GUBA-609478 format. One line per 3 residues: number of its first residue (from 1); for each residue x negated, y, z of C-alpha. Coordinates in pm, whole numbers, plus 50000, padded with zeros to 5 digits. Layout:
<atoms>
NUM> X Y Z | ...
</atoms>
This chain:
<atoms>
1> 79647 43620 39340 | 79471 43689 39018 | 79304 43351 38994
4> 79508 43036 39045 | 79350 42797 39287 | 79419 42517 39040
7> 79116 42636 38845 | 78905 42431 39086 | 78888 42168 38812
10> 78660 42399 38621 | 78493 42563 38921 | 78227 42295 38935
13> 78132 42374 38575 | 78127 42752 38593 | 77788 42912 38523
16> 77739 43148 38733 | 77726 44950 39753 | 77716 45182 39954
19> 77405 45405 39974 | 77466 45473 40343 | 77165 45412 40564
22> 77408 45341 40850 | 77499 44998 40716 | 77541 44732 40988
25> 77231 44529 41055 | 77126 44203 41209 | 76999 44214 41563
28> 76631 44293 41532 | 76491 43994 41714 | 76150 44155 41735
31> 75986 43827 41818 | 76161 43646 41534 | 76040 43824 41222
34> 75883 43766 40979 | 76095 43459 40903 | 76049 43189 40640
37> 76359 43025 40488 | 76313 42708 40284 | 76551 42633 39996
40> 76565 42458 39660 | 76339 42706 39482 | 76073 42732 39750
43> 76028 42944 40060 | 76151 43301 40106 | 75965 43529 40344
46> 76181 43786 40518 | 75957 44049 40681 | 76209 44219 40911
49> 76572 44203 41018 | 76784 44269 40707 | 76984 44592 40709
52> 77122 44592 40354 | 77258 44252 40256 | 77407 44178 39915
55> 77592 43850 39859 | 77610 43695 39514 | 77768 43353 39572
58> 78135 43267 39545 | 78191 43263 39922 | 77859 43371 40075
61> 78004 43682 40237 | 78199 43476 40493 | 77887 43342 40666
64> 77731 43690 40670 | 78044 43845 40819 | 78083 43568 41074
67> 77734 43652 41198 | 77832 44014 41258 | 77676 44170 40950
70> 77877 44350 40685 | 77720 44325 40339 | 77666 44655 40160
73> 77794 44482 39846 | 77932 44144 39738 | 78014 43990 39403
76> 78389 43932 39367 | 78419 43637 39130 | 78795 43599 39088
79> 78969 43892 39253 | 78891 44252 39328 | 78827 44178 39693
82> 78587 43980 39905 | 78762 44002 40245 | 79059 43769 40294
85> 79304 43699 40578 | 79067 43451 40741 | 78772 43691 40731
88> 78945 44021 40808 | 78883 43999 41182 | 78513 43929 41127
91> 78490 44219 40882 | 78655 44453 41131 | 78425 44338 41409
94> 78119 44396 41189 | 78219 44762 41154 | 78044 44998 40916
97> 78146 45100 40567 | 78368 44895 40339 | 78195 44632 40128
100> 78126 44758 39777 | 78246 44520 39507 | 78037 44397 39217
103> 78259 44227 38960 | 78148 43914 38778 | 78156 44115 38456
106> 77926 44381 38601 | 77685 44116 38720 | 77683 43933 38388
109> 77641 44247 38180 | 77407 44436 38413 | 77200 44143 38534
112> 76968 44198 38831 | 77004 44576 38793 | 77363 44547 38914
115> 77225 44410 39241 | 76923 44640 39259 | 77149 44946 39259
118> 77246 44868 39619 | 76883 44863 39741 | 76918 44530 39925
121> 76661 44393 40165 | 76825 44046 40147 | 77015 43877 39866
124> 77229 43576 39960 | 77301 43349 39662 | 77376 43011 39818
127> 77707 42921 39652 | 77593 43052 39316 | 77471 42917 38987
130> 77134 43088 38979 | 76865 42913 38781 | 76507 42919 38902
133> 76433 43194 38649 | 76729 43393 38785 | 76596 43343 39135
136> 76257 43481 39035 | 76420 43791 38888 | 76632 43849 39199
139> 76329 43798 39421 | 76161 44092 39251 | 76440 44308 39397
142> 76452 44167 39750 | 76402 43843 39942 | 76658 43598 39803
145> 76793 43276 39951 | 76973 43001 39759 | 77112 42658 39850
148> 76932 42346 39962 | 76749 42132 39710 | 76934 41811 39793
151> 77264 41962 39677 | 77392 42104 39346 | 77449 42479 39319
154> 77806 42453 39444 | 77741 42177 39693 | 77554 42305 39999
157> 77795 42220 40284 | 77944 42514 40472 | 77761 42416 40789
160> 77423 42430 40617 | 77521 42745 40428 | 77596 42920 40757
163> 77272 42802 40914 | 77068 42922 40614 | 77226 43266 40648
166> 77164 43256 41023 | 76796 43186 40963 | 76765 43475 40720
169> 76934 43717 40960 | 76732 43605 41260 | 77048 43458 41417
172> 76987 43083 41407 | 77122 43020 41756 | 77437 43216 41682
175> 77482 43030 41353 | 77463 42696 41534 | 77721 42818 41784
178> 77977 42944 41533 | 77944 42628 41322 | 78019 42424 41634
181> 78311 42655 41717 | 78460 42605 41370 | 78425 42227 41394
184> 78581 42234 41742 | 78880 42438 41620 | 78955 42178 41354
187> 78896 41890 41597 | 79148 42045 41838 | 79420 42020 41572
190> 79333 41655 41517 | 79348 41587 41890 | 79696 41731 41934
193> 79824 41536 41632 | 79711 41176 41689 | 79956 41062 41421
196> 79711 41195 41159 | 79445 40942 41254 | 79400 40664 40998
199> 79673 40786 40763 | 79573 40766 40396 | 79559 41093 40204
202> 79428 41265 39896 | 79372 41627 39802 | 79452 41740 39450
205> 79325 42051 39275 | 79523 42055 38951 | 79579 41899 38609
208> 79365 41903 38297 | 79363 41697 37977 | 79583 41418 38106
211> 79399 41389 38434 | 79453 41485 38797 | 79168 41668 38966
214> 79082 41547 39316 | 78845 41684 39576 | 78523 41493 39652
217> 78449 41394 40011 | 78070 41406 39996 | 78046 41088 40205
220> 77787 40817 40153 | 77856 40629 39831 | 78024 40921 39659
223> 77904 40976 39304 | 77940 41350 39357 | 77607 41481 39480
226> 77747 41777 39671 | 77875 41804 40023 | 78234 41756 40128
229> 78424 42036 39958 | 78729 42210 40106 | 79008 41957 40160
232> 78757 41675 40102 | 78604 41781 40431 | 78916 41902 40610
235> 79146 41602 40571 | 78894 41352 40717 | 78807 41604 40990
238> 79176 41602 41086 | 79178 41222 41104 | 79308 41130 40759
241> 79134 40871 40541 | 79074 40946 40173 | 79047 40622 39971
244> 78683 40552 39892 | 78768 40459 39534 | 78844 40823 39455
247> 78482 40917 39518 | 78372 40681 39243 | 78579 40854 38974
250> 78341 41147 38926 | 78011 41188 38754 | 77718 41358 38926
253> 77845 41715 38891 | 78223 41722 38879 | 78508 41651 39112
256> 78689 41316 39074 | 78938 41295 38787 | 79223 41044 38790
259> 79403 40963 38464 | 79780 40977 38455 | 79782 40601 38388
262> 79639 40548 38738 | 79860 40798 38915 | 80016 40520 39125
265> 79692 40527 39327 | 79816 40856 39471 | 80088 40677 39667
268> 79921 40752 39999 | 80071 40857 40332 | 80010 41225 40253
271> 79919 41416 39939 | 79784 41770 39961 | 79797 42001 39659
274> 79611 42331 39678 | 79870 42536 39490 | 80234 42637 39548
277> 80525 42410 39461 | 80666 42680 39234 | 80344 42725 39036
280> 80339 42604 38675 | 80085 42333 38761 | 80324 42185 39018
283> 80611 42202 38769 | 80403 42009 38515 | 80298 41759 38781
286> 80659 41683 38867 | 80737 41622 38499 | 80508 41318 38501
289> 80750 41023 38536 | 80507 40802 38726 | 80440 41079 38977
292> 80809 41133 39047 | 80846 40763 39119 | 80587 40758 39395
295> 80721 40690 39745 | 80502 40982 39846 | 80729 41211 39642
298> 81060 41043 39715 | 80995 41062 40089 | 80876 41424 40088
301> 80517 41352 40187 | 80356 41562 39911 | 80239 41893 40058
304> 80191 42207 39850 | 80007 42506 39991 | 80081 42871 39933
307> 79827 43075 39737 | 79643 43208 40043 | 79591 42864 40196
310> 79491 42720 39861 | 79224 42986 39818 | 79108 42932 40178
313> 79063 42561 40114 | 78871 42629 39796 | 78656 42888 39973
316> 78542 42616 40210 | 78366 42828 40473 | 78340 42830 40851
319> 78607 43103 40854 | 78845 42975 40588 | 78869 42606 40684
322> 78983 42647 41049 | 79230 42914 40934 | 79366 42686 40661
325> 79390 42394 40903 | 79603 42601 41141 | 79835 42705 40858
328> 79867 42347 40731 | 79928 42182 41066 | 80311 42214 41063
331> 80325 42101 40699 | 80126 41788 40769 | 80336 41714 41077
334> 80655 41750 40873 | 80517 41523 40600 | 80464 41244 40853
337> 80777 41281 41063 | 80971 41013 40868 | 81245 41253 40766
340> 81247 41327 40390 | 81478 41623 40451 | 81216 41799 40661
343> 81041 42059 40448 | 80665 42028 40426 | 80641 42368 40256
346> 80497 42668 40435 | 80779 42877 40574
</atoms>
């Protein structure tokens, strides 16, 4: 994949169509519109069921697709695609034309005009870095929704993100249902693997400037103001316990960073890295003497994902997280089976 998932360390600091009239549309709940959606920049009025949706955020297209609507265009931030293995089935079910891609470069150079070209009647910019001034410019084009005010731009939890999109599309009941379905799918994996419960774990995103990047959990007491992000949500949902001290390593906007001098704190029951074992980041990690000496490493309990699963974890949506959990299940089982010779790599 064009963008390594280990760039999550910097993700928290990043600043952020088809002309066919036959584009898929939300069910026109005639009694539901107009609809008001409240978010961090105010209230957006949506007069009728959207027919031409454009998504701007990093992962916003997943919630739209999961609700049966195919965007006419989506911004592709890191790769020249916006449909992935976990969202392909939803995209196929939504039907209609292919999603037109707007590259980050086109958005940055063309500004709002790059969005306006697709004649949207709804702009979804929840997992984005829009300022209030940006929001006002986008709102001149079409009704625009962003994240919730109690979270940073990259921190609205996937459940709330989905429900915001459901409101805007007139599909609130369906949004509630598919959020519950996603949570149930993850809970089912936890239930059939009771050995996960109570085991200590961490999730690592990469290395930078002599520090290890970890994922925040978003739990009470965390210094990160966002919601639980990717593995920071998934590992506890599967029954694992992430040490609370990791949440206190971050400032108010970034993921936790652990210095190499404290790497012994990573000697948990399971360690999850969101990049492949053969990637350069993993090679550099295994050159750190104190890391190689961890029992976690000696006993084969450090788990490395492949690129697709790493991206799915970083995407952190109602489609990507259950898919990633299913892919990771055999790895996590192997990591805890007490046999260092058992591979915890994806086969």
